[in-house]
N, C-alpha and C positions, 0 to 999 in steps of 0.2 A: 265114788263120793262126789256129791255136788259141792262146788265152790260157792262161797258168797262173795260177790264183787261189788265194791263201792265205786261209783263214778262221781268224782268230786267237782265242785265249783262250776256246775253247769248253769251259769248265771242267766242265760237266755232260755233255758228249758228246751234245748234242741238236740241234746246228745242222742236220744233214741231215734230221732228222725234223720240224722245226718249219716247214718250207716245202717247196713243190714246186720243186725245182731243175731240172726237165726243160726249161724254156724256154731254158736256157743250156747244156744238156748237150753239144750238138754243137760249141759254140764255146769251151768252157772246161773245162780239167782242174783239178779242185778238190783241194786238200790241206788238211786240218783240223789245227790245232794246239790241244792241250788244256791246255797249261801255259804260263805266261809265258815269253817268249823270252829275257829278261835285259836286259843293258845295251845301249847303242847299237850297239856292235860286234857283239854277238850278234844283234841285230835285223837288222843289215845282212847278216850271214853267212846267216841263216836265210831271208831274203826276196830275196836278190839275183837269183834266177831267175824271180821272179814279176812279171807286168805288172799284175795286179789284186790288191789286198789288201783284206780285209774286217775292220775293227776293231770290237771291242766297247767302246763308250764310251771311257773314258780309261785302259784297262788297259795300253796300249802307247804309249810316247812316240814321236811322229814329229816329231823336231827337224830343224833345218836340216841337221845332220850326217847324219842318217838319210836324208833326201831326196837329199843329195849322194852318198851311198853306194848309192843304188838308181836308177841312171840308166835302167833299163828299166821303172820303175814308170809306169803310165799312168793308173790309176784307184785311188783310195782311197775305200772306202765305210765310213762310220762309222754305227753305230746312234745315233739321236738326231740333232738338227739343230745341236747344239753339241758341240764336243770340244776342251777346253782343252789336250789333249796334242798337238794338231796345229798346227804352225807354218804359219799360212796365208800369211805373207809368203814363206816358202820354197816353198810350193806354187805361188804365182804365178811365182816365178823359174824353177822347174823345169817349168812347164807341165803339172802333174799335175791331173787333174780330181778334185775331192772332192765326194762326194754323201752325203746323209744319209737318215734315215728319220724317220717320225713316231714319237711316243712318248706315253705317257699319264702323268698325274701321280698318279692315285689310288693305285697300289700303294705309292708312297713315303709318302704321307700315312697309309695304313693301317698300314704298318710302324712309323711314328712312334708310333701309338697302341698297337701291340703292345709296343713298348719301354716306353711309359708303364705299361701294365697289368702288365708284369713287374716294373717298379720298385715299383708300388703294391701288387700282390697276390702277388708271388713265385711265380707259377704254375710256371715252369720249375724253380725251386729245390725246391718241394714235390713236383713230379713226380719229379725225380731222387731225392729222399729216399725216396719210396714205392717206386720201382723198386729201390732199393738195400736195401729191407727195413725201413725205419723204421716205428715203431709207428703214428704218426698225425701231426697237424699240429704245427708249432713256431713259425710266424710269425703275426703279426697285421697284416693289411693296412690300407691307407687307401683312402678313397673318391676317385673322380674327380668324382663329383657334387658341385657346389657349390664346387669348387676353382677358382682363377683360372689360366687358361691364357694365357700370354704367347706370342704368335706373332711371331717376328722375320721379317718378309717376308710380306706378304699378297697375293702374286701368285697365279698359277694353283694351285700346290701349297699355299701358305699358306691360300688361301680354301677349298680342299678340307679341309684340317686343321681350319679353323674350323667347317665344317659338321659334321664328326665330333664336335668338341668340344661343339657345341650339342646334339647328340643325346645326349651323356653328361650334359648338364645343367651344363656348366662355364661360368664367367664368362669372357668373352673380352676381352683387351686386345691391341693390336698396335702395332708400330713398324717402320719402315724409313726410310731417308733420304728417299724420295720419297712415302711414304704420306700421303694426305690424309684428313681427317675423313670426307669423303663415301665414299671408297673403303673405309675401315674399317667404316663403317656398313653398306655394301652386304654386307659379309661377316659382319655381326652382331657386330662388335667395336667397342670404343672405342679411338680413337687416343690414345696416351700418349707421352711422351718416353722415350728409351732408358733412362735411369736409373730412371725410375718403373717401367717394365716389369720390370726386373731386381729391384727392391725388392719389388714387389707379387706377382709370379707365384709360384704353387706348382709349376707345370710350365712350362718354357720350351722351345719347339720352334723350330728354325731352318729356314727355307725360303727361302734366298737363293742367288743364283748367286755363285760365286767370282769375284772381280775384285780389282783393286788396292785399291779402297776398302772391300771386305768382308774382305780377308785380315787376320786378327788382330783382327777386330771384337769378339770376346769374349775378354777376358783377365783378369788379376788384379783389375783395378778392378771389373769386372762380377761376378766371383765374390765379391768383398768386399761387394757390394750385396745379393746373394741371401740369402734366409732360410736358416738352417741346415737347415730342413726341406724345402727346395726341390730340384727335380730339373731337370737340363738334358738335352735330347734333341737330337741332331744327326744328321739323315739327309741333309744337304745336301752339304757338302764339308769335309774335315778341317781345312784351313788357315784356315777362318773362325774357328775356336776356337784360341787359343794352347794347344797341347797340353801344354807344360810347366806352364803355370799351372793347367790343368785337373787334371793329375796331382797337383799340390800341393794343390789344393782338396779333392780326393777323399781323398788320404792324410791330410790334417789334419782331415778331417770338417767342413770349412767349409760344404759343401753335403751334402744327404742322399745324392745319387747322380747318375749320368749313364747315359743310354742312347745308345749310339754305334753307328752303322753305317758311319762314314767316318773316315779317319785321314790323318795327314800322309804316311805311307809305307804303301802297300798292295802286296801282302799285309802285314798287321801282323807285324812281326818277332817271332820266337819268344820273345825275351827282353824284350819290351815290358812295362812295369809294369802296363798296363791288363789284361793277361791274368790277373793274379793278384789284382786288387782286388775285394773282395766287394761294394763299392758301385758297381761299374761293370757294366752289362749290355752286352755287345758282340756284334755280328753282323758277318759278312764282306761288307759292302757289298751287301746284299740288296734295297735299296730298289726297284729296277726289275726284279728277277729274278723274274718270274712267267711262267707259260705263255702267258697272253694277250699280254703285252708282247713276249715273244720271238717269238711268231707274227707280230706286226706287224713287228718288226725284220727277221727273216729273209725274210719274204715281200717286203718292200720292198727289201731288199738284192738279191734276185734281179731285181726290177723295175729297180733302178738299173743293174745290170750289163747287162741286156738293152738298156736304152735307150742306154747308152754305146756298146755294140757297134754298135747301129743308127745311131749318129751323132746321137742326140737325147737327150742327158743330161737327167735330171730331178733335182729336189731338190738342186740344185748349191749348195754352201756356199763363201762367200768368193770369188765370181766377180768382185766389183767391187774 
């Protein structure tokens, strides 16, 4: 029996070029979707005829209601080995296999510094001015060298950010709930408590997973501790930062600015105030969006599908 497979949220129309899909061509008929499907009812309507669905990270919600509305679904493949948009309890109830792919952390850490450089040197701003016919420079930048970088979360991604920060000559401090002095030292940072990090840092970059204990971790209190000259960068997950408090801090110039790649609602609504703030640098969740990463994602997606069809699923998520 040939399976019908939906490849979701291929915004750049590259999924079929990023991997060799021939190993599953005889067994799977593929349809690619390039735009978000919509709410739960729209997702069910769009996918009700598919037995295999390939999801791009957390762009589409797979709730209990969605799984109940897709009785023919047998395999859900997600890029990455974690996807908070998938209800794993519902997966077990419906006997749907969920498989993932490997991913790399360095593209997100690199983007965090791209945001810092834009905040510090206004590269994109000056580029746009020159393209529009401006005479010459209008901004005065600040150095990264010698500044204090506060890293919230010194795991795989945070440690990579620490290495880049050291290359820029920044002074590193770190904090998370479980961070030890030894672990911080391994990354070239000094462990401090949370309040001290927000008080001392010139740039703060967040590299934590979203969980009940990290949701809302950065709010009005933390913005009140920050220097008026300090910047916040978030390439992790939007809800880690209380968005309303961030907007207020930016609007009232309590902090110098923010570089953001993630938001409470994605895609970012057209009328969102962050779209119009001159002290907010915003990007559309580009952290993991690189050619090298996508080649890993889609190559292993094909491997996951082939292994499932052969009765030997690999990289299974939430099987216990």
